[in-house]
N, C-alpha and C positions, 0 to 999 in steps of 0.2 A: 504494500500500500504506500504510494508516494505521498509525502507530506512536505510542507514548507519547513525549512529549518527553524528550530526554536532558537531564540537569542536570549542572552542574559541582559540584565539592566545596563551593562556596559556596551551592549550592542554586539557582543561576540557570540558566535554559535554555541548553544548549550548541547554538548555531545550526549550527555546522559539523557536529557529529555528527548533528543532526536532518536536515540536507540529505543526508548520505551514507545515512541510513536511509530517505529518501524514495524514491519510484519512480524519479526521475531519477538520484539518486545510486546507487541499487542497480544500475541498468543499467551505469553506469561501473565499479563494483566487480566486477560480473559479467563484464564484458569483460576484466578484469585477472586473474580468479581462476586461470585455467589457467597464466598466466605466473608468478604467485606460487607455485603448487604446484610447478611445474617448478624454480623457483629453490631451493625448500626442500630438494629432493632432489638438487641439483646437486653437492653435496659429501658423498657417502656416507661415513659413519664420523665426520663432524665435526658438532657441534651448530650450530644456526642460531638467529638472532635475528630476530623479525618484529615490527615496530612498525606497527600498523594504525590506521585512523581509527575503526573500530568493533570491538566484541568479536569476534575472529575465530573461525572454525571450525578448531580446531587439528588438524593432521594427526597421524598416529601417530608420525612420525619424531621423533628426539630434538632438542629445541630449546626456546626460550622465546618465547611469544607474548604481547605486551602491546598495549594500545590507548590512544590519546590521550584524556585527559580534562582539558580546559583546558591548563595548562602542566605537567601531570604525566601519569603513566602508571598504568593499572590492569591487572588481569589476574592472571596467576600471581604477580606481585610488584607491590606498590604503591610507586611511587618517583617521584622527580624527577631532575633532572640535578645532579651526575654520576650515571650509572647505577651501581647497586650490584652491578657484575659484574666478575669477574676480567679482567685485561688478557690479550690474545691468547688468547681462549678460544673463539671462534666462527669457523667456516670461511666462513659466509655470513650476510649481513644483508639483510633486505628492509625498506626504509623507504618505506611506502605512504601518501603524502599527509599526513605529520606533520611535515615539515621546512619551516621558514619562512626567508624571505630577510632575516634580521636576525641580531643577536648570538646569539639563542637557537638559530637554525638552525645557525650556525657552531659553537656549543657542542655541539649534537647530533651533527654530523658529526665533531667531534673525538673524541667518545665512541665513535662507531662505528669510527673508525680505531683507537682504543685497544683495543677489545675484539676486533678481527679478528686472526687469526693472519697472519704474513707470507705473502703469496700468497693470502689470503682475498679474497672478493669481496663487493660490495654492489650491490644493484639498487634504484634510487630511482625511485619513481613520483611524478609531479608534474602539476598541472593546467597546461594549455596556454593562455597568455594570448591566443593568436591564434585560438582556436577559437570559432565562433559559439555553442557550447554554454556559453560563459562566462556568457551571459545567464541561464542556468538556476540558476547558483550565486550570482549577484549578490545582495548584501545578506545573505549567510549567514556572513560573517566568514572566508571562504576567500580565499586569495591564490595567484595563479598566478606562475610564474617561467619565464623564457625558458631554453631548453636551454643556451645559451652561459653565462649567469650561473650556472646550476647546476653546470656542469663547472668553472667557476672556483672555486666554493665547495669542490668536492671536491679540486681540486688544492691549495688553500691548506692543507688538513689532511693532505696527504701521500698522497692517493689518486689513482690515475691513471685517468681516465675514458676510455671508448671514444669515438672521434671522432664517431660518428653515433648519434643518439637513435632511438627507435622509437615512432611514433605508435600510440595505442591508443584504442578506443572510438568512440562516435558523433561525428558532426559537428554535425548540427542536431537531429534527432529522437531521443528516448530509445529506441532500438531495440538490443536485445542481439544481438550477433553477433561472429564472429571477425574484427574489423576491426583490422588491423595494417598498418603501412607503414614504409618507411625514412624517417626524419626525422619530426618532429612534425606537419608539415603543418597541417591544420585539425582534427585529431582532438582530442577533449575532453581527453586526457591523453597523456603519453609516459613512457617509461622511459629511464634512463641507467644503464649498467653501469660499474662501476669496480673496480679491483684495488688491494690494498695491497701495494706493492712492499717488498721487504726493505730497500732503501735508497731513500728518497724522492728524486725528481728535483729537488725544490726544498726549501730549508730550511724547516722548520716548527717551531713553538713546542714546546719539550720538554714531554711529557705526563707526568703522574704515573702511576706503576704502582700499581694498586689490586688487591691480592689478593682482598679482600672489602671493599667500601665499607660504612660504617655507615649506619643510618637507613632501611633497607628494612623495610617492614611487610608481612606476608602479606596477600593480598587476601581 
């Protein structure tokens, strides 16, 4: 599927977004779509937060959908980190291929933990470094992370991840289908679910409470 190249705010092509918009990336996102939609309605009566790699098709349910654009987010709100959102205001967060394994990724998960209500949940989608499909995103500025490392990142910010990840999507060929399995295996991606406990199991850095953070601009 041919697409116009995505550009960052500096006007430079965004290789990561361009890959997700390609036929190979679209197959992966299509494999995840039903899981995303299920997560967004998992907490009826509570708003959700969805951070996606591309402008998402927003469901009717109450929530906030943003997409990554370089190191910032666009969509219903244009912002960077910290997120200009009230603390403890979302029952569910879906983080779909926008978290990195570095200081910025840690900062993003800290913000996710801050905006979740006690008992709220987060579903994180990540690329699988063991999948043969990795050769299809090679050279596009995308970075995979092992499930164990991802669970460690979640624990460091006070979120309690499930013990087992769930593999999603194709292994070799870009074929759309309901491909899911226990453990990441060789699937192109996987998800990890985590919960915000009322009292974290391990000490975490004290977070600022932000009723409304300044600096947000309407998209």
